[in-house]
VEXGUNU-262333 format. One record per residue (C-alpha): x negated, y negated, z negated; residue in one letter. Coordinates in steps of 0.05 Angstrom, whole numbers, plus 5000, padded with zeros to 4 digits. Each point is the difference from the previous one (the first is absolute). Layout:
# residues N
XYZA...
***
This chain:
# residues 181
463347734949X501949774929X506450434993X501050564952X503450585034X503450444946X506250404985X505549684963X501550124926X506750214975X500849364958X499149555063X506950135024X501849235000X494049885049X502250585044X506949735002X497649315017X495350205055X505650485030X504949425001X494949575034X498850535052X507550055013X500049255018X494650105052X502549825071X499050725024X502850334938X506050265039X495150385042X495550234945X504450174939X506350434992X503249494951X501749255002X498149474953X506850004971X499950734987X493349954963X502249414961X506150394977X496050584971X499650054924X493649924962X500650744977X499750165076X493549605007X497250314939X501350725025X497349835069X493749714967X498950584953X500950515056X494749685042X495349754945X492750224988X499450694982X506550235036X499450625041X505749905050X499349295019X495349434992X500949245014X493349645012X499549264997X494649465020X499249524943X496849335010X494749694955X505349604968X504450624986X504949895055X502450605036X499149885074X501350685033X502750684987X501450675027X502950674970X498550715018X505450514982X498550755000X504850415042X500150764983X500650545054X507050315000X503549364980X503649485042X497549295010X503849344989X503350095071X502150724991X494350305041X496850654973X492949874972X495950575030X493449914961X497449614939X499249305023X499549264977X504949475024X497649304999X505749494987X500749294974X494049695034X499849254993X494649455000X502049304981X499649585068X494649554975X495550594987X501150395068X493950105044X494750034947X499550754994X504450164940X504650465037X494050425022X497650034927X506950194975X500550565051X493150254982X502250034926X506650335017X496850535045X494650134946X505550164954X504050435047X493950415020X497850084927X506850354989X498950485057X505249745046X499550255071X502149395035X502649284988X505549715039X503949345001X506349775038X499849335039X505349665038X498649985074X500549265004X494949904945X494249925045X495349674949X500750614955X499750525056X493549695025X496950044931X502250704988X496950235068X493449624980X500050394933X500450675036X507650154996X502950285064X507350025022X502750704988X505849965047X505050014942X505349465006X504749844942X506349635023X502949584943X506149805037X504050015064X496249385030X492949925026X498249594938X500150664960X494050375033X494350194954X493750385024X496050494961X492349914998X495550534968X492950074980X497250694990X495550164942X492649915023X
***
């Protein structure tokens, strides 16, 4: 595989923004992300700069990892956030132990199925375990079968936690976890 797997750098916020906006246009974006394309587009450049700086190479509480093609094109990404014990997560649930939270997983459609997701997850998990995190989790929509299948193959198991994002069935998200080896 001739892709460079690496963490983003703080000055790469325009590329982070571009890839995120592309992800938000994916046909399953409504199942995979908690924002719309229009919401992402409306965010200021300073938002993207801060977001990228927080998840850039050398950061301790988050890391965004990309797959970069031979021509420099960014073709895939994921981010690992550190959640500290004693805090509350994005949905208001208490965090009981120090853990990683994988978010923002996206692979350009034309690059799916060639192993990039596996390599990105390996890099993200390596980063998480190197920081002493006890487990890594992610939240996936119950109707996102492609993602659920991959997460299960990668060793993540449903925890039984269900996050309801709304009053209708379209809002059910499932927590999957992977314990530290």
